[in-house]
N, C-alpha and C positions, 0 to 999 in steps of 0.2 A: 504494500500500500504506500502510496506517495504522500499520504497525510496520516500522521501518527496521532492517535487520540489517547490522551492521558489525563489523569487527575492532576491538577496543579497545586492542590493543597490537601492537608490531612483530613479536613472535615468534609471533603467532597462537595464543595460549593462552586468550584471553578474547574471546567474542563478546558484543556489546552490542545489546540490542533497545531502540531508541528509539521509544516509543509516542507517537503523535499524540494530540490531545485526544479524538478519536472513533476507535474501533476496534471490531471485532466478533470473534467466535470464528473465523470464516474467516481473518481477518488473523492471528490468533494461531497457528493451525495452519500457515499458509503460512510464517510466521516460523520455526516449528519445523522444517519441511521444508527451508527455506533454510539453517538452521544446520547441519543434518545434511549437506547437500550441500557447503557450504564447509569444514566441519570434518573431514570423513571422511578426508582425506589428511594430516591433522596427525599428526606422529610422537609427540605427547605429549597429555596430558589437555587438554581444552578445557572451560571453564566458560562459562555464560551469565549475564549480568547484565541483568535487566529494568529499564530506566530508565523509570519511569512518572511522572516529575515533571511532564510536560505533560498527563497524563490528568486529566480532570475528576473521574471516580470509577471505581473498579474494579467490574466486574459481579460478581454473585453467582457464587461458585465460582472466582474468579480465583486465590486462594491455593492451592487444591487443584490447579488446572491448572499453576501454577508448580512445585509439587512433582512432578507427573507428568512434566513436561519434564525436571526435574533427574534424576529416577530413570531415565528413558528414555535420556537422553544419556549417563549414566554406565554404561549397560549395552551401548552400541553401539561396537564396534570400538575404534579408538585413543582414543576419548573416555574409556575406562575405564582407560587405562594410567597 
């Protein structure tokens, strides 16, 4: 996977996406699905931080996709609490 999904803190309130140099939209949506899977049981709000420091360049539409993920995660189950 070109996007690695990991917890960024011990209380599981932040999920970090570590992007490799090369990634595609399939990787992006897999990371989204993985975030939902690991965060769904959290008793509190969970935020996602996209770490794109290793990415050569963002594809067209990336910022809009990040906003979509943010909105979707904040609408689902315990993510919104």
